[in-house]
N, C-alpha and C positions, 0 to 999 in steps of 0.2 A: 121419360121421367127418371130422375136419379133416385135410386133406392136408398134404404138405410145403409146398405153395405158401402156404397160409394160415399155417402155423407159421413158415416162413422170412420171410414178409412182416412178421410181428410182430417177429421177431428183427432184421430190417433197421431197422424203425422204432425199436426200443430202441437199437440201435447208433448210429443217427443222433442220437437224443436225448442219448445219453451222451457222444458224441465230437465233437459239432459246437459250434463257438463262433460260429455264424452263417455259417461258410464251408462250401463244398461238400466232401464227403468222397468220395475215389475209391472205386469199387466194389471194386477189388483190396484195399484196406485193410479194408473190411467183410468181404469173403470170407475174408481171412486171419484176422481176429479171431474170426469166427464159425466158422471151419473148415468152410466150405461152398464148393461149386464156383462160381467166378466166372461161368462160362458159364450155369449154371442161374439164378444171381442176375440176370444180364442180362435173362433172359426175365421174371422176376418184377418187377424194377424198371420195366421198360417198361410193364407193366400198372398199376403203382402211379402212375407219372407220368401216364399216360392217364386214370386214375381220379381224379386231383387230390389224391393223398395226399402226394406229394413232388415236388420239382422237380429236373430234371436239367440240367446244363450240360456242354458239351463243350469240348475244348481244354485248354490249360495252366491248371491250377487248377480244372479241371472235376471233376464228381462229382455227388453227390446231397445234398439237404438237405430237412428238413421245411418245409412251408409254413405250419404253425401251431405253437403251443406244444404240448408233450406232453399237457397237461391238456385240450386241445381235441379230441383224438382219442379215439374209443371203440374198443375192441378189436372190437366188433361191426361197425363200418363197414369196418375192415381185412379182417376175415374175409369179410364179404358181398361185398366187391369181388373178393377172390381166389377165393372158393369158390362164389359165387352164393348162392342162398337157403340159409338155415340150417334150413328147414322139414324136419320129420321124415317127412312123408308128402306124396305128390305132390298130393293134392287141396288141401292148404294152401299149397303152393308156387305154384300157379297164381294169377295176378293176379285173375282173376274168381271163382275157386272155384265153378264151376258144375257140380259133381258131381251127377248125376241122383239119387243116393242120399242126398244131404245131409240131407234132411228125416227120413229113417228110419235114418240111421247112428248106431248106439249108441256107436261108438268115437270119433266126431269130437270130442266135448267133451274127452275125455282127451288126444287129440293136440293140440288147441288149447291146453289148459292146459300141456302139456309144452313146446310151441313158445314160449308166452309166458314160461315160466321160463327157457328157453335165451336168448331174445331179451333179456329183462331182465338176465340175468347178464352177457352179453357187452357189451351196450350200457351197462351200469352200471360196467364196468371201463374206466378211462382208461389211456392209454399211460403217463401219469405214475405210476399205481399200480404199474406193473411195473418202474419204475426203482429 
């Protein structure tokens, strides 16, 4: 399940894309337009800046802006930054996938196929598709 962190991060990205003319947008403006808590958005944008999705500037004229064009962002990269892995089962979420039952697991191909569908869906959607 995608949490509010992931959903709100996408809304922030859309807001930045729709309302920026290259200038930084104050978080209070985003919070007001999106009808979301500024305090909660502060936590989310901190991770988004750290993850390289957006840039934040402080002081007069400060705020947030996209680092790339909307068509250069996939929804998948935003969700994985905010949510962690999008894998449906723990054995596929692990980097090494060293499950001892891997060779005899009859359900692994199904979970792998499902995860590929989810991955392809979210990584196939661009921020620009949502504008």
